[in-house]
N, C-alpha and C positions, 0 to 999 in steps of 0.2 A: 485673600488673593485670589483673583479669577485667573482661570487657565482655558482658552478657547483654542481649540484646535483649528477652528474654521477662519477665524480672523485675528490678526495682531496687528497693532499700530503700524501700519507701513510706511509712514514718513520716518518714523525713528528705525525703522529695520533699514530704510535705503540711506540713512546718515552713517549706520554703523557699517554698512557694506561698504560705501565708497571709502571709510578710513581704513578698513582693512585690506581693500584689494591692492592698494599700493605696496604693502608688504607681501601679499599673495604674488604679485607680478614679479618683484624683485627676486624672490626665492624661484620662481619658474624660470627667469630669464638666467640666471646663474647656474641652472641644471640642477637645483635643491642641494648643492654642495655647500651652501653657506653652513657655518658654524651654528648650532642651536644657541639661541639667546633667549633667556628669561627678562622680559622688559621689565623697568619700573613697574611696580604695581599701579602707581596713579594712572599712568599712560594706559595700561590694560584696562583698568576700571572705567576711563574716560572712553577709550575705544568702543567699548560694548554699552555705554550709556547707562553704566549703573550709577544712580544717583547718590545712593547711600548704602554703607555697608549693613547687612541685616544684622539682628540682634536675635539672642534667644527667645525674647518674647514675642518676635514675629512668626517663629517656628517652634513652639513649645514641645513638640514631639520629635523634634530632629536632633540627631546626634551632630550634623554638621548640613552646612548648604553649601552647593556646588554655585561658585559665582560664574565660572567661565568654562564651558567644555567645547573645546573647539577642535575640530580635526579637518585637516588640510591634506587633500590629495593631489599631488603633481604627477600627471600621466604623461610619460614619455616613450618613444621609440629608442631601444637600445639593442643594438645587434639585429635589427629589422623584428625585434620582439616588443611587445607592448608591456611596459612596467610602470609600476607607480611607487612613489615615495610618500609614505602617509607620515604626517606629523601630527601628533597629539598633544593638546595642550589643555591642561586642568588646573583650576584655581579653586581651593575650599576653604571655607572658614570653619573651623572646629568649634563647637559649642561646649565639648567635654574634652577632657585631657585624657589620653591614654585609651583611647577607643580604637575600633578596627580601622576607622577611616584614616588613621597616621600610617597604615601599612599598605605598600603599593606591590603588586604582582603584575608583571608585563610578560605575557606569553607570546613567544615566537616560534612559528611553525617551521616545519622542514623547509618550505619553499618561500621563506623570509629571511631577511637578515637585519640585525638591530645596527643601525648607524650612530646611535648616540642617545645619553640620557643626561638631564640636567635636572637637579629637584632641590628644594630650599625650604627651610622654615622661616616666616617673618612673625617675630615674636610682637608681642602687644606694644613692647616699648620702641619698635622699629628696627631692632637688632636682627641682621639676616645672618643665619646658619646654614651653611650649603652642606647638601649631602655629598661625601667625599666619595670618590671612584672605588676606595677599598672597602666602603660600606654597603656596595651593590653587589649582591650575592646570586650567583648563578646556579639555578638547580637544572641539571640535564636530564631531560628524560621524565617518565611519568612512572610513579610507582603506585602499583595498585595494592592488593592484598599480599601479593609477595614481592621480593625485591627483583623486579624485572623492570627494563626500561625502555624508552621510545626516544626517537629523535626530535625533540621537541624541548625548548629551552625555556625556562622562566626565570625572568630577572626581577628580584626582591630587594625591596629597602623599606626603611623606617624612617621616618622624618624625625630629625633629633629637636631635642629642648622644645617639644610642643607643650602648650599650656591652654588652659580655657581663653576662648576668643582669638587665638592666633590663626594666621593665614599658612595654609602648606600649598606648595606649586611645584608642578614638574611638567616637563616636556619631554618627549622621546620622539625619534623619527625610525621608520622600517621601511625596507625596501622591499616590495612585493613582485615577485616574478609572475604573478597570475592575479592580475586586477579584476576586480568585478566579478570574480567566480564566487566568493562568499562574503562580499563586503555588505555591512549592516549599519545603519545609522541608528542607533538607540536614541529615540528622544525622551523618553521617561527612564529614569535612572532610581535608584532605591532612596535617594536623596532629592530634596527640592532644588530646582537649577534655576538660576535666574537668566542664563544666557546659554543657549546650546546653538551650536552652528556647524555645518557640514558644508564642504566646498570640494568641487573636482575642477581642476584647471587642465588645461589642454591645449597644443596648437590650434589655431582656426580651422587650419586644412584638415585635422584629425577629427574636429567637432562637426564638420560636414558630414562625415562618414562615422556618426556618433557610435562609440564602441559599446555602450551601456543602455541598458534600461532601468527604470525602478519602478516601485509601486509602494505606496504607504498602506500600512497596517495598524488598526482596522481602516478600511476602505472608506469609510467615513470622513476620514481627514483629508483635507484638501491640502497637498503638499506639492504645488508646482515651484521649482526653483526660479531664482532671478538670475537670469542670463547677462552677464557683463563682459564687454569686449576690452582688453587692457591694451590699448595702444602704446606704441613705444617708439623712441627714436633710435633704437638700437637693433630694430629686428626688421624683417620684411612683414607686408600684411600678413601672408599666409602662415608665418610664424608667430604671429602675435598670439598671446595666450587668449582664452577664452575660460570663463570661470563661471562655474553653476554654484549657485548659494542656496543652500536650505537653511532655515533659521527658525528659532522658535524662542520665545520669552516668558518668562514666570511658569515655569513647567513644575507642577506639583510632583512629589514623591510617588512613586509606583508603591500602592499600598496592597500586597497580597492579602488573600483570604484563605483560612484553613480549609482544606479538603478541596481546593481548587485545582483545574486544571494548569498544566504547566505555565508559569507565567509569561513566558516568550508568546504564547498564543494572544495574549492580551495588552501586553506592553506597547504602547505607542512606538512605532519605527518606521524605516524607510528601508526597504530591501532592494539591492541592485543586482542585475544579472547582465551576461553578455547579449549583444543586441543580435547576435547570431542564434541565439538560442530561443529560436520562435515556437519551439515545440519541445515536449518532452523527450521525443525520439531524436532530436538534433542532441540534447544533452547526453543520452544514451551514446548516441554513436561517437560523440567527442570524447566521452570516458573510456569507452569500449575499444577505439581505436588507439587512442594516445597513451593509456596507462596499462589496461588490462590486458588486451589481446597479446603485445608484444612479450608479456611476461609468461604467457600459456605456453610453455615448453613441455612436450611429453617425451622425456629421455626414456631409455631404456630401463633404468632404474625405476622410475616412477611406474611404468608398466609392469614390471615385475612384482613391485610392492603392491599394487592394486589386485594382481593375481594372488600374492600370499595372504592378503587380509581376507580376500573372499573366498577361499579355496573350499571351504565347507559349505557354501552358499548355493542353493539350488536355484533360487529366482532371482529375478533383476530387483525386486523389493528387499529381500534379504540382503543382496550385495550392497544396495544404498545404506540400509542400515548398518552394515559391518563398516562401511566407510566412515559414515557419521560416527560410529563410536571410536573408531581408531582418532580421527580429527579431534574430536570432542576432548580426548585426553591429552592432547598434545598441549603445552602451557600456554596461556593466554597471556598477551601483554595488551594492557588497555591504550590502545591508540585509537582515536575516533577520526573518521574521514573528515578532512576539513581543518582538523586541528594539528596535524604533523604530517601531511603528504598524503598524496593519492595513489601513488604506484604500489601495487604489492610487491612482495618479493617473488622470485621464480620458484615453483614448487619444490626444486631439487634443493634450494637454499633452506627453505622451512625445514625439511627432512633434517638437514645438516644441522640446523639451530636447535631444533626440538622446541621452537617456541614461535608464536606469531601472533599478529593482532586480527582484528576481524576480516580485512581483506586478504591477509595471510592465509588464514584457516579456510577461508571461502574459495580461493584459488586452488588450494591443495585439494578440497572436497571436489572440486570440479574437475580437475585434471586426474585425480584417482577414478572419477566416474567414467571420463571421456575414454580413459585406458580400456575401460571395460565395454564401450559401445552405449553407454547409457547417458541420455540426454540430461544435461545440468546447466544452469545457468546464475550468473552472480544477480543479486537483486539488491539494488540500493534503497535504504528506508531512512526517514528520519524518527527515532523512538519515540514512543508515545510520552517518555517522562521529558523530551525535549520541545515538546510544541507540536505543531501541526503545519502540513504542506496545503498550500493553496493550490488546488488543481488547476484553476485558471490562469495562474502564473507560472509558467516554466522557469525555473531557477535552482541552483545549487543549495538546497537545505539538508542535504543529507549527511549524517553523521555516525552510519553504520552500513554494513553489508552482509546479507545472509545469502543462502541459497535455495534455488527450487530445482527440484530433481523430478524425473518422470519415468515411468515403465509404460507399457500399452495400457495400462487401466487406470491409474491414480498418478496425482501430482503429490510431491512431498516437499513441504517446506521445512528448512533445517538451519539452526543458527548454532554452528559448531562452536562458537565461544560460550554458550550457556551450559555451564558445568553440570547443573541439575535439571536440565529439560530432558526427557526422554525421547526417544526417536517418535516423531510424528506429531511433536508437540512444539509450538515455539513459546518462547518466554513471554510475560505479559506486555514487556516494552515493545515487542515485536508484533503484536496481535491487532489484527483489524484497523489497520493503517494504511493509507496509500504506499504503494512500493513501485519502483521501477525496475522491471526485469528487463535486462540485456541480453539480447538473441546474437546467435552466431551470424545472423544475416543483416547485422548493423541496424536493426529495428529494435526499438525499446517499446515495451508495453506498461501502461500504467494500470495496476491491479491493486486489488484490497486483499492483505493478507488475511488467514482464517484467524477467527477468535474462539474464544470458550465460553461455555455457559456457566450458571451457577452450579448446576449439578456436577460439572466436570471438576470443580475447585470446591472439594467439600472435606470437611471434619466430622467424624464421628466418634463420640466421646461416650464410652461407658463407665459407670461408678459404681461402686457398691461401698457404702459406708455403714460402719457400726459406730454407733453412739452409745457411750457408757454413761453411769447414773451422774458423773461429774458434768456431763457436756462434752466431753471429748470425743472427737471424731475420728475414726481410723479409717482412710479412706485407699482404697484399691482402683486403679483406673487405667483404662486404655485409651489411647488418643489415636484414631487411624486417620491419615488425610490421603488426599490425592490431589493431582494437578498441581496448580501455581501453590497452593497451600503446602504440598508436599515438598514442592522446590523451596519455598521459604524456610520450612523446617530444617532440611537438609542442609541449606546456607548457614542458618543459625547453629546448627551443632556440628558441622564439619570441623574435623581437627581440633575440638575443644576437649579440655581436660574434663574429668568426671564432676569436680566441684563446680565448674563453669556451666556444665548441664544442669545441674540441681539448680543453679542461681537462675538459670533460663526458665526453667519450669515452674519456679516461685511464681514469675510474673503470669502464669497461665491461671494460679488460683485466684479465687475472689480476693481482692486486694483490702477489702474492708475486714477482712477477717485477720485478727493480730496473730503474730507469733506462729504461723504456720511453719511447718518444717517437713523437708523432704526426706524421706527414710531410704528409698532405693528408686534409681532409673534405669531402665533398660531400652535402648534405642536399637531397632531391627529395620534391617532393609536400607541401610544407608547407602550401599554402592549400587543396589539393583533398582535402576531408574525406572523400570519396567512395572515395578509393583508399588503398592501402598508404603507410606511411612509410618512406622508404628512406633508410638512411645507407651511403654508399660511403667507406671509410676505408682508409688505407694507413699502417702502422705499423711499427717496428722493435723488437726485443726484443735487447740487445745481447749477452746471454749466457745461453743455453738449455741449455748443457751443464755437465754435473757429472763430471768426468774423475776415474777411480780405476784407476790402472796403464793397461792396455791396454783399459778398458772406458769407454764414454762413455754416461751417462744424458741422456735428453732429456725433458724435462716435456713431457707431450702435452696440458696445459691452457694454452691461449695467449689464451683468452678467457672471460671469466666466464659461466658457466649457472648456478651455483648460488647461493643466496641468501646474506645475511649470517646466519652462525650463532652469532654472539656472544651471542645473548639466550638460547642453550640452556644448561640447566643441569641438575644432578643432583637427584634428589628428585621430590617430587610438584608438581602445579599445584593452584591453587585455582579459576582461571577458565579458560574455552575458549581454545583458539588460534584466532586469528581472522586471516583474509586479506581484502583488500579486494574480491578478485575471483579466480575460477578463470583459470589461464593454462597455456599450454604454450610450452616453449621447444625448438627444434629445431637442432642445430649439426652441420654436416658440414664436415670439415676435411681439406685434402690437403697432406701434408707431404711435402717434397722434399728430400733431404740432397745437397747439392752438393759432397760430400767425397770426392775420389778415394781417400782413405786408409783410409776405414772402411766397413764394410758394416751392414746391420741385422742383428742378431744374433737380436732376439726383441722380442716386445711383448706387454703384458698380456692376460688371457683376457678374454672378454666379461664384463659386470656388468649384472645386473637385479635390480632392488630394487622391489618392489611391495606395496604395502598397499590398503586399499580407499580410502584418501584420496589417495595419491600414487605416482608412478611414476618410475622412473629405468631407462634402458637405454644402455650404452655398449659399441660394438664396434670392432675394428680389423681392416684388412684390408690386406694387402700388394699392390700393384697392379705393382710392379717391384721389382728389385733395390733401389731407392734411394728409393721411394716408399711412403708409408703413408696409407690413407683412414681417418679416424676418424669415427665416427657416435655422437652424443648426443642425448637426448631426455628430458626432465624435464617432468612435468605433474602440477599441483596441482589436484586436480578437485573439492576442496572449500572452501567459505569459513569454515564454523566447524567445528571439531574438539572434541568433548568434553574436558575436563580429564582425565577418567579414562583417556583414549587417549594421555596424553602420552608415554608410554613407546614408542608405535608411531612416532610422530612424531620423538622423539630419537633412535630408533634408526636411523632411515631417514636422517636428516641426518648421523649418524656414519659410517654406511657410505658416505653421499655423499663426506663430507669424505676418507676413506681411498682411495676412487676417484679423487679428484681428485690425488691423489700418484703416481699410475700412471706409469711410465716405459718409454718406448722404449729399448731396449739396442742400442748399436752397438759393434762390434769393430774393431780395427785390422786392416787385411788383412795376411795372413801373407806 
């Protein structure tokens, strides 16, 4: 199957467009109020010029194939405001029964309203089974790690009576109060798609002052829409609808690679934006004026709270830290910008609720600092795990808000929603990415958030192992972590029971050693984020010897230092290799052989593997007749490595794997 983003058969596309425009025009002229209808399947197939239904042999790796993915946006004026009614129609053929493709989740944000859903299964024998309204479940809010809710709704249903080679089909309509703010046409899905079409229809007079801009990503894609005027005998020329049509055919499934950047960065798509947003400053002014500033009310109680929180602080930096620590402890509800509303609560309401989302916790932090006369601003970002912002194309891509504050000497970047990030450090999802800082003067500045180095995100492991005559190793270890690794450990162990903690610690011990057992674990500095996170662990490995006649081999790797290497493969990569953050792991091991019948015969030579992205060193030293000191350090200095450099990375990990099999050789005494 060919997929060319630069050229498709224009003649066939024109025929498909003309056949669909009549229905689009009728929907528009009726004010989008018509009832949702699922057409006869043969008509849909004919309209989109699908000659034959695909088979599993055509897509041997696919769970299903999308026959039609159609999105129609009908843009209107309602009470002098621009609104859009979005109708989304999907037809899929399932190649396997009971897979995830038979479940649908429709997410409706705070500023949206669901107008209707229809869904059905078309069995192989032609029998149609409709999804009943009672089988469509509404899930209110978003639940994170705790039972906290946001004002977003998910409508979920499962297609009935699915079987191999059946067709599933659904259509739904949503009313948007803020069109083109966060609209995106995803061209590539996780399934192969035969026909993918996106349309925007509006009155001709409105199109003369086009309210939207668009850009295709990657920018190498040619994605100019076809523009068609829908003349009608039932309207005046100026109210006749104009339709913009983007279409693609035979789109392959997007196939992500392990350890790649967020797929949203590379998945083919068209992003829309308001035409008035010609600059990032315009976006900042729009958000600050309409949503943020009206909520920034400094009541007397907020001012009193700010003074109470900082009563023991002598400096502005100390006050900023105290405010951050206070807001950080307020319960966080996981609402992200663009998914469930743009307007934060008023600071007083957040105090009363004792919970908030990112924009709530940010506005409270800023309000408390402003009450103290300290400069503080909201900062809009798209987190690193959700893709990248194109600096050259001002648009609303933000899903998170953080805070930037400053005293007379320094700037302080803070994410009050990050439960385990100490003051002065951002979590990795906020680091080294473009951000839009909103100033009180209605100016917005695009800045890059601070990052962290490999030396800041580190683990130091100290091991003391006593090996008995039977080969059992009793190990005492201390693991000291800093930076993002310390935050990850705190998150892993937070509010866990003792047995869960022991199970998690097992994963840090070399996996190829069978029947390892954890004796005791002690966690230190869980709550004090300004200190290192410490794990003291005692464990035993029952059989570390491999005996061959008079020779005994001892595996020197008793604790994981390398990463999972199962994702590595042969051949080339299409996408870069991506790590959340740079890091360094150091391990010092002292191994004492308490076996009077054996002596240390030899140990491996030093190993040093270095390239421009990562390094590994391992050395051995005999400190007595029965004791070996082992030193290991691995450092990952890069966050992103080009796909063209994949061979460098795979060679590094292959050499690392081989070094992990290094053995200390003991011989029986003569």
